[in-house]
N, C-alpha and C positions, 0 to 999 in steps of 0.2 A: 513270359511273366503272365501271372493271372491276376486280373481288375477285380478286387472285390469291393463290396459295398463301401469299406472304409479303409482299405490297404491295398497293396501291390505284392505279389508274394513271387519268386522266382520257381518256375516250373521244371525248365530242364534248360541246361548250359549246352553248347555246344565249342568244340577245342579247334577255333580258327584261328591259326597263327598269322599275327601283324595285319588283323581285320580292321579297317578304318570306315569303309562304306558296306551298308546294309540297307537293301530297300524291300519293303513289304507289295507284294501284290496288291490290287483295288478289291479283288475279291476275299483277300485274306487266306487261302489255301495255300500259298507258297510264298517264299521271301529267297531273296539272292544276298549273298554276302561274297566279298571280295577279299581273295588272297595272293596279293602281290599281283600277278598279270593274270589271275585265273578267276572265273567267275562261278560260283557254287551255289545250284540252287537245292535248298529242302523244302520238303512236305511240311508244312505246321500242324497235320492231322498226324503222320505217323512219325516224325521228325527224320526222317529217311534223307539222303543225300541222293536227289532225284536225276541232275545232271551237272556235268563240270564243262564249262563254256573255255575252251581255250581258243587264242588267236592274237592277243595283244603282245608285243614285245615289251612294252614299258605298263609302268603303273596305272592300273584303272582308276580313275578319279571319281567317275559317276557313273551311275546306274538308274534307269526309270523304268518303268513297265507302261505299256501302251493302256488305254482306257479299258479295252477288252480283254486284256491280258493274255492277248496272243504272240504277243512281240515283246522283246526284251532289248532296249537301247543301250550302249554302253559308251563311253569316249575315254580314251588314256592319255598320256604323256607322250606315246609314240605317235600323234597326230592322227588316229585313226578314229571313225565313228562305225561302229557295228550294229546291224539289226540281227537279234537272234529269233529263230524261232521258239517259242517256250514248251511248245509239244514235244520237238524233235530235238531242239539243240543245235539245229544247222543253220548258218548265216544266211538270210535272206535279203542283205544288201551291206553295202560297206562305202565307207567316203574316207580317203585317206591324203594326208596333206603333212609332211614331214618336216615342213616350216615351223609348224603351229603345233604347240603341246596343250590340247584339249583339256579344260578344268571342270566345267559345267555342260551339259545338255539336258534339254527336253523336246515334248513333241506337242504338235496340235491335238484334240479331240478325237479327231478322226482317225490318227496314227499316220498320215501320208507323209507329212511335214516334219522335218526335226530341225531346231533350233539349239545353235550351240556356240559357245565362248572359249577364247585360249589367250595363249600369250600374245600374238600379233593382234591385241586391241582392237578386233573387230567381232561383229555379229555376223554367222552366218547362218543362211537359210540352205536345208538339204533335202531334197526331194528326188526319189528314185535314184539313189545313189550319187546324185550329183549335185554341186554349189550351185543355187539358183539366184541368190541376193548376197552381197556382201556390203555391211554398214560398219560406218567408221565410229569407234567408239569414244571420239574425242578425246583423244591423246592419254586417255588411262587406261590401264590393263584391266578386262572384267574376268572377275573368277566366277561366280555362279549366274545362272539364269533361271527363271520359273515364269510360267504361264498360267493363266486362271484356268478351271476347268470348263466354265463357257468358252473359251477362247479369245476374249476380248481385249485382255489387259496383258501386257510382257512388262516382266520385271528383270533387272540385272544389278550383281552387286561387284563392286571396285576393289582394288587392292587398298587406296584408302579409307575404306569402309562406308563408303555413300551408296546408297541404293539408289538407283536410275529408273524411271518410268518410261519406256519407249513406246510412241505410237505402234499399234500391230491393226491390221498387215504393215508391214514394213515399207518405206518409202526411201527413195535415194535422193538426197541426203539424209539421214534418218532424223526425225524429230523426238527430242527426250528432254525430260527435267530430270534434275537432280535433288536428294533428299540426304542431309546430314543424317548419319545415324552412328557408326561405330569409330572407335579410335583406333583401330587395327583393320588387318584384313579381314573383309568377309568371309567366312568360311561356309555356311551353308543357309538356304534359305527354303521357304515350305509355304505354300499357300492351302487354307482349309478347304473342306469338301463343298463348302454351301457359300465359296470366294466371298467371304465377307471380313477375312481378316489373314495375314502373312507374318510369318515366324522368321527372325533372322538370327543367327549366330555368328560373333566374330572372336578374334584372337583377342581380344581386349576382354575377354571373360563374360560378355554380357550379352543377355537375351532379349529381343524387342521383339512385341506382338504389336503389329500395325491394322489400323483401320482402311479396308480398300473402297475408296468411292471414286465417283467421277468428278469432272471438274466443278459441275452444279453442286456437289456435296451430297448425291442421293448413293445410297449403298447398292453394289452390284445383287444382281435376281436371277437365279436360275431356272431353268426351264422347266424341272422337275424340282418338288420339293420332296428333301430326305426326311424319312420317318426313323426315329428312335426305336430299339426296342424296352419294352418295359421290363424284362426280365434282370435279375441282379444276383451273381453269385454271392454266396455265403458258407464259410465253413460249418465243419459237423460239431465242432464244439462250441459255437456259438448256437447254433440250432437246439443243442442240448441243454446250455444253460436257459435259455428263452424257453423252453419247454418245463425245465423245473420251477422257473419263478411261476410260470402261469398254473401248475399243479400246487404250488405254496398258495398263490393267492385265492385258488379255490376254495383251500381247506379254511383258510383265514375268512371267507364269506360264508361257508357255511357254520363255522362258530360265531360270527358275528351275527346271523339270524336266529340261532338257538338263544342268546343272549338278549336279544331283542324282544323274542316271545316270552321269555321270561319276566321281562320288566312289563310287557302287557299286562301279563296276567296279574301281576302285582299290582298296575295300576286299576284294573279292573276289580281287585277286592277293595283299594281305598275309595273307590267311588262308589262302591256299592254301602260303604259305612257312612261316606258322606250323605248317600240319598235317605239314609233310614233317619239321619241328625236332622236333615231338613224336613221330611214327614213329621217328626215330633215337634219342628219349631213352628208349621204352619197349622198343626191342631191347636198349640197355644195363641197362636194368632186368631183362629177363627173363635174361641172361645172369648177374646179380648174385643174382638169385633162385634159379637152377639151384645157384650155390655154397651159397648158405644150404641149399638141400635137404640136399645132399650133408652138410654139417657137422651139421645137426640127426637125419640118419639115425644118425650115429654117437654123438651124444648120445644119442639113443632107446635103442640097444643098451647102452650103459654103464647109462643109467638103469632098464632092465629087473633087471638084477642086482641092484641096489642095493635096487630096489623088493622084491624077494623077500626079502632080508635082513631089510629093514622092518618087513615083514608079521609075521614071525616074533616079534619082538620086539613088536610091538603087541597081539598074541594074549595073551601073557604078561602085559603090563600091564594088558591089559582085564580079566583074571582076577582078578589083585590088587583092581582098583576096584570089581568087583562086590562082593566080599567086604566091603569097606569100607563101601560105600553100603548094605548089607542090615543090619548091624550099626547104622550110624548112623540109619537109619528108625526101628528098632526103637525106639531110645530117645526119637526126637521122638514118636512114637505114644503112648508112655507117659505123655510130658509134656502133651500133647494133651488126653488124656483127664481128667487130674487138673483142667487148667484148664476144662473142659467142665462137670466136678462144681461148680466154683466159682460158675462164672456162672449156674448154675441156682439155686443157694441166693439169689445176689444177686436175680435176677429175681422169686423169688416174695416178698422183701422189700419190693421197690420197687413191687409190685402192692398188696399191703396199704396202703402209705404212701400212694398216689394215691388210693385207694378212701376212705379215712378222709378226705384233703383234699376230695373232692367233693363228699361228704357236707355238710360244716361250711360249703362256698361254698353250696350251695343254700339251705340253713335262713338263712343271712345275706340272700341275695339277695332270699328271699320276704318277709322281714321288712322290707327296705328297702323294697321296691315297694308294700307295704301301706300305709308310711306317706307315702310320696310320692303316692299317690292321695288319699288321705285329705287332706293339705295342699292340695293343687290343686283337689279339689272343694269345700272350703270358698271359696277365694279366686275362683272362679267364680260361686259364688252372691253373692259380695260386687260384684263387677263387674256381675253382672245387673241389683241393685237399685240401683246407681249410674246405671245407663243409663236405668230406667225413672223413678227421680228427674230425670236430665237431659231425658227426654222430656215430663215435665210442667212442666219451666220453660220449656221450648220453646215448648208450648202456650200457657203464659200469655203469655210475650213478644210472640207472636203476637196475640194478643187486644189487649194493650195497644199495638201497633201499630196494629191495625186503628181504635182509638178516636182516637189521636195524630190519625191519616190524615183521619178525619172533623171533627175540631176547627180542625188547620190547613189550608187549602185554599189561601190567599194563596202562602205560601212553602212549597207542595209540591215544587217540583223539589229544591230545596237539602236540605231535610228528607229526602228520600224516599233520595238518595244517601247520607247520612251513616248511615240507618238500614241501608240495605242492606249497605252497608260493615261495620257492627257485628255483624248478625246471619249475615252468611257469614264473618267471624273465629271468630264461636263455634261455628257449625256445623263450620267446618275444626278446631277445637280437640277438639269432639267426637268426629268423624271420627279424629284424629290417636290420640283415647285409645280408641278403640275399635280401630285397627290396632294400638296398642300391648299390647291384650290379646289381640288375636288372635296376634301374635309371640311376645307370652311361652307361650302355649299351644303352638305350635309348638315352641317351645325345649324346654318339658318332654316333648313328643313326640319329639323328637330324643334327649334324655336316656335316655328310656325304652328307644329304639330301640338305643342305645349299650351300655346293661346287658345287653341281649338277644344284642349281639355279643359281649360280654365271656365270657358263658355259652357262647355256639358256640365261642370261641375255647379254652376250659378243655374243651371236649368235643374240639375237636382235637387238643390236646396228650396228652390219654390215649389218643387213637388213634395219637399219632406214638410213644407209648412201647410201645402193642402190636406197632408196627411194628418197633420197634428189638429187641424180643423173638422175633420170628419173624426178622430178620437173622441174630441171634447163632446161632441153630439153625440157619440155611443156612450160616454159617459151618462149623460143626461137619461138615454132611454135604457140604462142600466139600472139607474135611481130607479125608474119609475116600476121595472121590473122587480126590485127590491121589495116595493112596497107591496103589491101583488104576491109575493111570495111568504110574506110575514103572515098576510091574512090567511095564507094556506096552512102556515104553520099552527096557526091557532086552533082551526078545524083539525088539522093533525092531532094536536095534544087532547083534544077531545076525544075523538076516535082512541089514543093510546089508553086512555084513562079506562074506557070500556074493555078493551083487549084485556086490561090486566085484571079487572074483575072475573073475565071469564076466564083468564089463567089460575087464579087463586080455586075456583070450582074446580078447573081439573087436578090440581095439585091434590085437592083434598079426594078426589078419586083413585088417583096413584096410590096414595098413602094405603087405603083400604086393599089396593091390589096388591102391594109389597108385604101386607101383613100376612096375606094369604100365602104369596111366593116363601115366606120363612118357614111358615109350618110346614111347607113341603120340602124345604132344604132340611129341617132338623129330621124329619123321616128319613130323608136318603142317606144322613149322616149315618145314623144309626145303622142302616143296612150296610153302609160301607165299613165300619167297623167289624160286623159280624162276618164280612167276608177277608178280612185283611188278615184275622189270627190264623187261620189255616195256612194261610201263604206265608207267613213270617215263620209257622215251624219248619214246613216246606226248605225256604231258605237256608235255617240253620243248618237241617241235615246235608245240604248241598255242601254247605262251606265246610264242613268238617270232612265230606269227602275232597273238597279241593287240597284243603291242607293235609290230607295222607297222601296225594296224589303229589304237590310238590314236596315235600317229604322223600318221597321215592325218586322225583326229579333232581334234588338236590345229592342224591347218593350217586345216581345214574351220572351226573354232570362231575361230581370229584373221580370216578373211577376213571371217566374220560378223560379229565385233565392229566391224572398219570400216566394213563397210557399214551396221551399227546406228548409228554415230556419225554419219554422214552423213545417214540418215535424220532422228535427232534433230535438226540443226543446221537442217534442211529445216523441220522441224516446229516449233522455235522460232522460225523465222523467218516462218512462217505464224501462229504465236500472237501475235507481237510486231504483224503487221500487221492481223490480228484485232482485236485491242485499240484499237489506233489507231481502226480503222473507227468501233469502238462508241463509245469517247471522244467522236469526231466526229459520229457521231449523235446521242447525249446532248447534245452541245453545240448541235447544230442545233434539237431537241426544245427545250432550255432558251429560245432565241431565239424560237423561235414562241410557245411559251407567253407569255413577255415581251411579246411583241409584240400577242397576245391579250389579256393583262391591261391594257395600256396602251390598247389598243380600247375596251374594258368601261369603263376609268376615264375614258377622253374621252367615252364616251356618256352616261355619269351625270353628266358636269358639264357637258353642253350642255344638259341639262335645267334648270339654274340659271343659263341666261344672263341671266334679267329680275330675278334676285336677286344683285347685285354682290357682298356680302359671302360669301354660301356659295360663290360661284363662285372668290371669293379663294383661302379656306380649301379646296376641294377642288382649285385647282390647285397649293397649296402642298403639300398632302398627297400629291399625283400627284409632285412633285418630288421629296419626301422617298422614296418608296416606289421610284422607278425610276431617279433622277438621282443622290442624295447618296452618299458612299463609292463611287463609282465612278471610275478613272482611264483616260484614253485611252490605249491601247499604238501603239506604232509598229507598222505591219503591214510595213513594208518591211524585213525582215530578209536579212541577207547571204543568198544561195544557197550561196556556199563554206562557211560557218559550219554551216550546215545538212547539207550533205553530210559534213563531217568530223564532226559529231555521231552522226551515223545509222552511219558506217562504225565509230568507236569502240564505239558501243552494239552491233552486229553482232558484233565481235570480243569484247568482255566476255562475251554471252550465250554463244558458243561456247567460251571458256574454261571459265565457270563450268560449262556442260553437261557437258563432257569432265572436268574436276573432281570433278563429282558421280558419273558413272559410274565412275572410277576409284575414290572413296571406298567404293562401294556393292560393289564386286567385291574391294577388299581387306579389307572386312569380313567378306564372305563365306568368301572364303579362309582369313582367319584362325578363323572359327568353324571351318569343317571341319577345320583343323590341330588345334586344340584338342580336338576331339570326338575326332579320330582318337588322339590321343594319351592322353586318359581312357580310352578301348575298351581301347587297350593297357596302360594300368595297371590296370584291371580284370581283363584276362585273366590279365596275371602275377599279381596277387593271387590269383585263383582258382586258379592254378597250385600257388601256394605251399600255400593251403588245402588244396588235393587231396593236395599232397606232404605235410603235416602229418598230415592224416587216415590216409595210408597207413601213416606211421611209426607214430601210434599202434594201427593195426591189427596191423601188423607185432611190435610190442611185446607188445599182446595174447595175439596167437597165441603166441610164444615163452614168456610166461609159462603161458598154458594147458597148452603141451607141457611145460613142467617141472614143471606141478602134474601133469600125468597121470604123467610118469615119475618124478615122486617127489624132484624137484631140490629142493622146498620143503622137505623134512624132513631136509636134508645136517648141519644145523646139533645135531640132536636125536641124529644117528647118530655125529657128528663129537664129541660129548660122550661118550656111552657108548662108543663103538669108535675107535680110533685109525685113519684109512685108510692103505691101501696106498702104495706110489710109483707104481703105475700109475695109481690113482685120481688122484692129485694130478696127475697130466701130462695127465688128459682133463679135468680142471676147469680147468687152464690154458690149454688149448686151445680150450676152449670160451670163456672170458672174453676171450682175443684176437679170436676169430672176431666175437663179440659188439661188441668197442671197433673192430673196423675197419668193421662195418655203420654203426655209430651216426657214425663219423669221415667216413664217405661220404654219410651223410643231411646230415651237417653243412657239409661242404665244398660239396654242392649247394646248401642253402639259402642259403649266404655268395656263392656265384655268383648266384643270382637276386637277390639284394639289392645285389650290385654292378651288375647289368643295369639294375634300378630306379634307382639313382643315377646311372647315366651318361645312362638318358632324360632324367631330372628335369633334369639340367646341361644334355643337347642342347636342350631346351625354353627353360632360360630362356636359353643363348647363341645361340638360333638366330634369325636377322634375322627383321626383318618381313616378311609374305606380299607388302606393296605391291610390292616391287622387281620384282617376277616379270613385271610388264604390261610391254610395249614403252610408250615416250613418245610421246605423241602429239603429232604436229606442228598447229601452230596453221596454219588455212588460212586 
C-alpha cells in the first residue's frame, strides 16, 4: 500500500493462502507473513520471498520482531516459542510446553526476555530458552499480550474482552488491574511507537484506542523523541493538474495587468480634462476677487472716517463709566467690611460651642468603655469555667468508654461505631460552643473599634470647622485682592486705547503695501498667461498622439482576445480528452483489481475441495461478491451516435467557455465604470467642500475687515447721530456688492448640484457594459 497525501493505494499484492498473521519489521525493510505453520519473510523493497521459517507443528498464532530487527519470535498452538535469526533463518532459541497452546507473545526492548500467554491461564517469562517465572492470570484465559517500547508497562487481553494492566517487572503473586473493553474475545492489541496510545480489536467488531498513563494520570515519556518526515507522496496526475492550474492563473494575472494599465490611461485622460476645467474656474475667481478688492478699498476709506468719530465718543463714555465704577466700588467695600466683622463674631461663638460638645462626648465615651470592659471580662471568666467543666466531663466519658470496651468484646464492632458517633457529636458541640464564644469576643472587639472610629470622626468634624473658618478668612483676603485688580483693569483699558490708535496707524501702512503687491501680481498674471498658451498647444498634440496609440491598443487587444478564445477552446478539448483517458485508466485498474480479487477468492476456495459444504458456501459468497447486481450491457453501440454525441459535447463546451469569458469581461468593465463614477462623485463633493470653505473664509475676512474699519459699531453711531446722505449711499453700495458676491456663490453651488444630478441620472440610464464586446461566432 502507498500512503498518499489524501489516499491509500494498493501497490503490490501477495498470494499467501490462509494468512491471518503479518508483522512488519521496525526498520520497515521486511515483513513476516504466516501460512499455516510456516513463516514467510518478504523484502518490502524487492518484494521477494527471502526466507521460509519451518519448525512449528501447529498453527502459528503470533509473530513479533525485536527492537533491532536481528531476531524474530513466534508462538503457536503446538506449545512452542521459537527465536529465529532474521539474517540466516536459523533457530537461536526455543521453549516448548505441549500442555499449553500459545496465543500471544512479546519481548522486552533489549530482546533478552520473552513474555507469552496461552490456554493455561498464566503469563510466562522466558529467558535463554527456559521459563524463569509463571504468574497466575486470575482464573481467566489470556489471549494477547503487549509491552510498551520503553519496557515499563505490560498489558494482556482476556477471552471475556477485558484488558489487564500487569505490574512489570513481574512479581509472584502478580499484581494487576482489569479494564472492561470488548463484549467478546480480544483478538489483537498493539502499542504505538511513542508509548502514548494502545489499540485493541475484538470479535465484537470494535476497535478501541486507549490513552496510556500512570497512576497519577501522567502520560508516558520516551527516552528518545521521534522525528517525523516532512516529505509527502503525490500522484503524477495530481501534479499535472496543479501545474495546469498554475499556468492558467498566470495567464489570468497577465490579462488583469493589461486591463488595469488601460484603465489607468483612461483615468489620466479624465484627470487632465478636469485640470483644464479647474484652471478656467480659478481664472474666473481671480477676476471676481479683483472686483471684490476694489469694493473693499472703498469700504475701508469710508470706515476710517467713521472710526475717528466713534473713537471720540467712546473716550467720553469711558470717562463717565470710570466715575460710576469708583462710586459703586467704594460702597461695596464698606458693605464687605461690615459682613467680615459679623462673620468673625459668629466664628468665635461656633468654636466655644464645639469645644463644650467635645468635652462632653469624651467623658461619656470613657464611661461606656469602662462598663463594656467589666461586662465582657465577667463573661469570659464564666465561659472559661464552662470549658473546664466540659473537659472534666469528657475525661470521665473516656474512662467509662474504656471500661465498657473491656466488658463487651463480642459485639465490639457495633458498639464502637455507636460510641464513636456519640462522642464525635459531643466534641463537635463543644467545639461549636468554643467557636461561638470566640465569635462573641470578636464582635465585642469590632464594637470597640467602631466606638474608636466615632471618636475619630468627631475629631475630623472639628478640623473641618476650623477649615471653614480659614476659608472665610481667605474670602475676605480675595475681596481685597479684587479691589486691587479692578484698579489695575482701569489702567490696562487706558493702555489698550493707546494700542488701538497705534494699530489703526499700522493698518494704514499695510493698505499701502497691499496696493503695491496687487500691482506686482497683475504683472505676473499677464506673464503666466503668455507662458500657458504654447504649453496648451503641446498638450493638444500629445493628446492626439495618445488617442492614436489607444486605437492601436484596442485593435491589438481585440486580436489578443480572439487568439485567447481559440487557445481556450483547444485547452478545453485537451482537458476533455485527458479526463476521458483518466476515466478509462481508472476503469482498467478497477477491472484488474476485480480480476485479482476473483483469483485470490478462487485460490482460497481451492483449499476447501475436500470439504464440499465449505466449498459450496465459498462459491456462493464469490457469486454474491462478484456476480450479483451486475448487468451485462451491449458493447456494440452505433458509431454514428457516438460521433454525434462527441460533436454536440464539443459545441456545448465551446459555447460555455465563450459565455464564461464574456461574463468575466462584462463584470470587470461594469466594476471599472462604477469605480470611475464613484471617483467623479468624490472629486465633485471635494470641490463643493472646497468652495464652501472658501465661502466661509471670504465671509470671515469680510467680517474681520468690517470689525477693523468699525462697521460693527454702526448701530450705536446711528442711534446717537443721524447718518448723512453720502454715508447712506456708501452703505447701500456695500450691501449690493455683498449680495452680488453671495448670489454668484449660490449660482455656482446650484450649477455643481445640477452636474451631480446629471451624472447620477446618466449612471442610471446608462446601458450595460456587456454590449460593447463583439459577438463571438460559434466555430
